[in-house]
C-alpha positions as CSV (number, residue, x, y, z in Angstrom):
1,X,-13.5,22.5,5.5
2,X,-14.5,19.2,3.9
3,X,-13.7,16.6,6.5
4,X,-14.4,13.6,4.2
5,X,-11.9,15.0,1.7
6,X,-9.3,15.5,4.5
7,X,-9.8,11.9,5.8
8,X,-9.5,10.6,2.2
9,X,-6.2,12.5,1.7
10,X,-4.9,11.0,5.0
11,X,-5.7,7.5,3.8
12,X,-4.1,8.1,0.5
13,X,-0.9,9.3,2.2
14,X,-0.6,6.0,4.1
15,X,-1.7,3.7,1.3
16,X,1.7,3.3,-0.3
17,X,3.2,2.4,3.1
18,X,0.4,-0.2,3.7
19,X,0.8,-1.8,0.3
20,X,4.6,-2.1,0.6
21,X,4.2,-3.5,4.1
22,X,1.7,-6.1,3.0
23,X,4.0,-7.2,0.1
24,X,6.9,-7.5,2.5
25,X,5.1,-10.3,4.3
26,X,4.1,-12.2,1.2
27,X,3.5,-11.8,-2.6
28,X,-0.1,-11.0,-3.4
29,X,-2.4,-10.2,-6.3
30,X,-4.6,-7.1,-6.4
31,X,-7.7,-8.7,-5.0
32,X,-5.8,-10.0,-2.0
33,X,-4.3,-6.6,-1.4
34,X,-7.8,-5.0,-1.5
35,X,-9.1,-7.6,0.9
36,X,-6.3,-7.0,3.4
37,X,-6.7,-3.3,3.2
38,X,-10.5,-3.6,3.7
39,X,-10.0,-5.9,6.7
40,X,-7.8,-3.2,8.2
41,X,-10.5,-0.6,7.4
42,X,-8.3,1.1,4.8
43,X,-11.0,1.6,2.3
44,X,-9.6,1.4,-1.2
45,X,-11.2,0.6,-4.6
46,X,-9.7,-1.0,-7.7
47,X,-9.7,2.4,-9.5
48,X,-7.3,3.7,-6.8
49,X,-5.2,0.5,-6.4
50,X,-4.3,-0.4,-9.9
51,X,-2.7,3.0,-10.8
52,X,-0.8,3.0,-7.6
53,X,0.5,-0.6,-8.2
54,X,1.6,0.5,-11.7
55,X,3.3,3.6,-10.4
56,X,5.2,1.5,-7.8
57,X,6.2,-1.0,-10.5
58,X,7.4,1.8,-12.8
59,X,9.4,3.2,-9.9
60,X,11.0,-0.3,-9.6
61,X,9.7,-0.8,-6.1
62,X,7.5,-3.8,-7.2
63,X,7.9,-6.6,-9.6
64,X,5.2,-9.0,-10.7
65,X,4.8,-12.5,-12.2
66,X,1.8,-14.3,-13.7
67,X,0.5,-17.4,-12.1
68,X,-2.2,-19.7,-13.4
69,X,-5.4,-19.9,-11.4
70,X,-7.6,-22.9,-10.8
71,X,-10.6,-20.6,-10.6
72,X,-10.3,-18.3,-13.6
73,X,-7.7,-16.4,-15.6
74,X,-4.0,-16.1,-14.6
75,X,-3.3,-13.8,-11.8
76,X,-0.6,-11.1,-11.5
77,X,1.2,-11.5,-8.2
78,X,3.2,-8.5,-7.0
79,X,6.3,-8.7,-4.9
80,X,8.8,-6.2,-3.4
81,X,12.1,-5.6,-5.2
82,X,15.3,-4.7,-3.4
83,X,14.6,-1.1,-4.1
84,X,11.1,-1.6,-2.7
85,X,12.5,-3.1,0.5
86,X,14.8,0.0,0.9
87,X,11.9,2.4,0.2
88,X,9.7,0.6,2.7
89,X,12.3,1.0,5.4
90,X,12.6,4.7,4.6
91,X,8.8,5.1,4.6
92,X,8.4,3.3,7.9
93,X,11.0,5.6,9.6
94,X,9.3,8.7,8.2
95,X,5.9,7.3,9.3
96,X,7.2,6.7,12.8
97,X,8.5,10.3,13.0
98,X,5.3,11.7,11.7
99,X,3.2,9.7,14.2
100,X,5.5,10.9,17.0
101,X,5.2,14.5,15.9
102,X,1.4,14.4,15.6
103,X,1.1,12.7,19.0
104,X,3.2,15.5,20.6
105,X,1.2,18.1,18.8
106,X,-2.3,16.7,19.7
107,X,-1.6,15.8,23.3
108,X,-3.8,17.8,25.8
């Protein structure tokens, strides 16, 4: 068994929930999202984040807008759509059930 691969798969499974949760609090651009995830020790790289953001946008869970930046090119800010808010609620409920089930299973 490759433990590093298993740990990476666990993080990937939770990443969508984390991104939607972050965007529920405030709109953000990709670098902000990466910084928040790193601060929470959810290691993610741009090569993972951008395709996920595109997939979430294509699923109509996210919208974006361009904003001028004082320190470089315009930035793409992501926000939750109504559909994204509903999906987040569903994911949070599923996550809570999963955590409960895993806790019951792993208790000594």
